[in-house]
Each structure stands twice: as structure tokens, then as C-alpha cells.
N, C-alpha and C positions, 0 to 999 in steps of 0.2 A: 698311454693309449696313443695310437697313431691315426691322425685324421687322414682318411683316404677316399672319402666320397662326400660330395655335396650336391643336392638336387632337391626335387620337390615332387609332390603327388599330382599327376595329370588326371584329367577327367576320364580318359580312356583306360586308365589303370584301375578304376574303381568298379566294383561289382554291384550286384543287385542289393547289397546292404549299404550302398553309398559310402564305402570306405575302400582303402587300398586292398586289392585282392592279394591273397597269399603268394601267388606265383610272382607278382611284380615286387612284392616285399622281399621275397627270396632272391629275385634278380638283383635288387639293390644291395642286398647282403653279399651276393657273389662279387659284385664290383668292389664292394668294400673289402672283402676278404683278399681278393687277388691284388688289388692296388696296395693294400697294407703290407702284404707279404713281400711284394716287390720293393716297396719303400724301405722296409726293414731288412732288406737283403736276405730274407729267409728262403726265397726262391729266385730263379733267374727267368728271364722272358722265355727262354727255350723250354722251360718246365711247365709253362702255363697250360699248353694244350693237353697234356696228360694229367694235369692236376685232378680232374674229376675221378679218374681211375684210381687215385691214391687215397681218396676219402673213404673211410670205412663206416663212419657214423656221424650223424648230425642231430643235435637237439635244439629245437627252436622254441622260443617263448615269445608270445605276443602280449606285451604289457599294456599298450594303449592303442586305440584306433588312430589311424592316419587317414584323414579325410582330404578332399581336394584342396590343393594349394598348400598343404602342410610343408613347411621347409624342413629338410632332413639333412643331417650330417652323419656320416658313417665312420666308425673307429674300429681299429684292429688292435688286439693285445695278444702277445705270446704268453703261454701258460707253462710254467714248469710243473714237474710231477708232484711237488709238494702243494701246489695250488689245485691241480686237478689230475687225478691218476688216470682218467679216461680220455680227456680231451687236451689238445695242445694249442688250440687257437680259439679266440673269441672274437666274433664280428658282431657289432651292435649298431643299430640306428637310433639316433636321438633327435629330439626336436632341436632345430638349429638355434632357437631363441631361448627356450626355457632349459634346455639340456636334459629334459626328462627322457628316460628310456622309452622307446616305442616298440622295438622288437630286437631279438638277439639270436645268435646262432653259435652254439658251441660245436666245434668241428674237430674230429680226429683224423689226422692226415699221416699216413704211413711214410716213413723215411724222413720225416721232419723232426729233427732232434728236439727233445725237451731242453730248453735253455732257460736263462734267467728270465723270470716273468717281467712283463712290462705293465702289470696290473696286480693289485693286491687281492687276496682272497675275499675281503669284505666288499670289494668293488664289483665282484661277479655274482653276488648273492642273488640279484634279481634275474639272473640268467640260468641259475642252476635248475636241474630237473625237479619237478614238484609232484606231478600227478600221473607220471608214466613210468612203468617198470623199465629197468635197464635192458632186459633181454627182449627178444622178439620171437617167441617159440613157434609161431605158425609157419615160419619160412622153411621148416623141415618138410612140410607137406608138398606133394606135387599138386598140379591143378585139379585133378579128379578128386583127390582127398580133401582139398580145400572146399570144393563145392559140396561134398558130402557132409562137411562140418557146418555148413550153413552160410558160407560166403556166397555172394552173388556176383555174376559178371556185370561190371559197371562201366567198363571201357574196353575198347579194342582199337587197334590201329597199327600203322607202320611208322617207325621213327624217321623223321624227315631230316634232310641235310641242315636246314636252318635251326634245328634243335640241338645241334652238336658242335663240338670243337672242330678245328681243322683236321684233327686226327680221327674224327668220326665218333667221339665219345659223347654220349648224352649228357648235357649240362645239368647240374643239380636242380636248378629252378624249373627245368622242364619235367623232371620227375614230379615235382609239386604241381605243375600245370596238368599233367595227366591225371593226378589224383584229384585235384580240384574239379576238373571237368567231370569226374565220375560221380560227384556227390548228388546231383539231381536224380541220377539213375538209382543210387542207393536209397534215397528217400522214397522214390517211387516203389521200390521193392519193399521197404519197411512199413510205409504208411499209406501207399497208394497215391501220393501226391509229391510235389517238389518241396513242400514245406517252406516256401517263400511267398509272402504276401506283402501288400503295402504296409502292413502293420507289424509283421513279424518275420524274422529271418534267423540266421545262425552265424556263429563266428568261431573259428579255431583259436584256442588260447595256448595250446601247447602241442608240439608235434615232434616225433622222433623217427628218424629214418635210418635203417641199416642197409648198406650196400654189400651184397653178397658176390655179385659179378657185375662188371660194367655193361650197361646196355649201349648198343652201337647203331650207327646209321643203317637204315634199311631193315633193321630187325623188326619182325612182327611181334607185337606184345598184346597181352590181355591183362586187364586190371580186374581183380576181384576184391570186393569190400564187404565188410560185415560189422554188425553191432557187437561190441565186446562187453558192454555194460551201460547202465544208465541209472541215475538217481537224482532227485531234486532238479537242479538247473543244469546238471552235467550229463553229457553223453560221451562214451568212449568208442572209437571206431578203429578198425584194423583194415589195412590195405596191403595187398600182395601183387607184385608185378611179375608176370610169367612170360617166358618165351612161348609162343603159340605152338611151335613145332615140338620142342623138347619137353614142354610142361614143367621146366625147372624154374624155381623162384630166383629172380635176379635182384629184387629189392623188396623190403618189407617196411611197413610203417605203422605207427600207432598215433592217434590223434585224440585230444581232449577238446570238446566243443561245447558251446552253450547256446540255448535258445535266446533270441535277442529281441527286445521290444525296440522297433526301429524309430519310434517317436521319442521315447524316454532315453534311448541309447544305453540300455542296461540289460543285464541278463535276467531272464524270468524262468520260473519253474514250470515244468510240464504238469498237466493235470494228472491225477491218479489214473484216470481212464486211459489217457494217451500212453502213460508209462507202462501200464499192464499190457496194453496192446503191442507196444514196441518190444517189450522184453520177450514176447512169444517168438520173435524171430532172432533172438540173440544167438551168436555163434556158439557151437558146442565147445567145451574145453577140451584140451588135448588129454 
């Protein structure tokens, strides 16, 4: 593992659940990824700008909460095909003192040769996909068809210069930012409220994003989101990012999330009544 990031959690990076928001978590993972690839001579500085356009898939796992002032160290490992047939890089954030994993991102980067792994298969177990299917079938839909299936418009906007690389390619953590910002609108659609109180909130535990085409500066986009399933403590969500003019899907994502008791800091099950009500607005299968 190559150490390529060291920092901590700032108050302004924490959300309504009083922990590091997923967009800032992924931003730290991005710094870890790029810094590690540069230090391992897997890419050159001239390749950094276009690196987002070469990423085809990411799989994120959130193993522990990172709360304010948590000291964080980031590590990068290269993966050979015998360790992972799908991904060729692992970026992970760990507690700087205990060394315990906080979150991780398995990344598939085109044009980056599989080479000798810098980590063993056993060492990436905590980062491997667990609750999300490998495919993302809804990306074949156009915007109209997605809405007919039960997805709801949860975000709209125009990609800003400060969200992109110098070459105008939307940075991966800003895909997450757009998705994260959409969640209160999704809960309003599903349950008539934002589902965040002083006592209860929600947290993503696993997230998978497929990049079908790179989104770029000044592009107008619409985010649609929907419930893919729910049981016990778990809810599964889908997100699709479309170009507003062409109605083509540029990125698709699935997320596994839990309801969270903000006092006990643990996942809690939904009531049977809430679950039945929620599932009435589940997205229709393809």
C-alpha cells in the first residue's frame, strides 16, 4: 500500500448526521487515488486532467463513521487481474492512529495496465462488493422511460467550472455531490418529508457508480432517483444522471443505505407500516 494522503475531518465537511459527508469522503479518496498513482508512476501529471474520463466504474464501501477531527490516512494499491478481474486500483481511507478502515473505493481505469499487485487478495476483503449487483440495468432507459418506471426528478442544474478538471471533465466526487444533494428530494417524494430529525437520519454503507459518458462543464443535467427495494434496516436506491437536452444517461448508480439512530449511532429497522408505505413507490423492474 502506498501512503498518498493525510488529513482530517473538518466541521464544514460534516452533514446533518454529524459525520463526514459522502461527497467529501470521496474527495479525499480522489486525492488519495491521484497522489498514489503519481507516486507509483502509474500515471504522469499530464494524464491527471483526463483521468476522470478514463474511469468506467467505482465501488465504494463505507466501513465506519468519520466524525469531526478524525485523523485520516489514505492509501493506494494496484490490483492485478488475479486479485480483481473488474477493478485495477484500490483507494482506501484509514484511521491514522488505529489503522482501521473507514471507507474504500475500488476503481476501474481504462488504459491502466493490470500489473503486479501491491496488496494481497485478503487485504481487500473489506472493500469488496457486498450488497450491490455488478450491473446497472436502468441506464439503458432514456429520461422519459425512467420517469415512467417510477424514478422521480430529484436534482437539476448546470455543471460549473469549479466542479471540473482543467479540461472540463466533471470530477468523480462531484457526481457524488449531485447525488447526495438529491436525497432530501427523494425522501420528500417517497415519504412526504426529508427523513432527517434530531433523533434519526440515514447513512450510505455501499455505493456503485457506472460512467457511461463523461459529463462536462456547462452541460445541463437532471438527476432522477428511485427506491429499488427495502427490508429491515436496509434501503436500496438508484440514481441516473441525464443530459437535459438529449435525455441520454451519462452515469448510473446504486446505493445501499440504512436508517440511523443519531444518539446510539447505529442502524435501526423501519417500522412495518413505514416499510409498506415506502414500497408502494418502488421503481418498476425492467
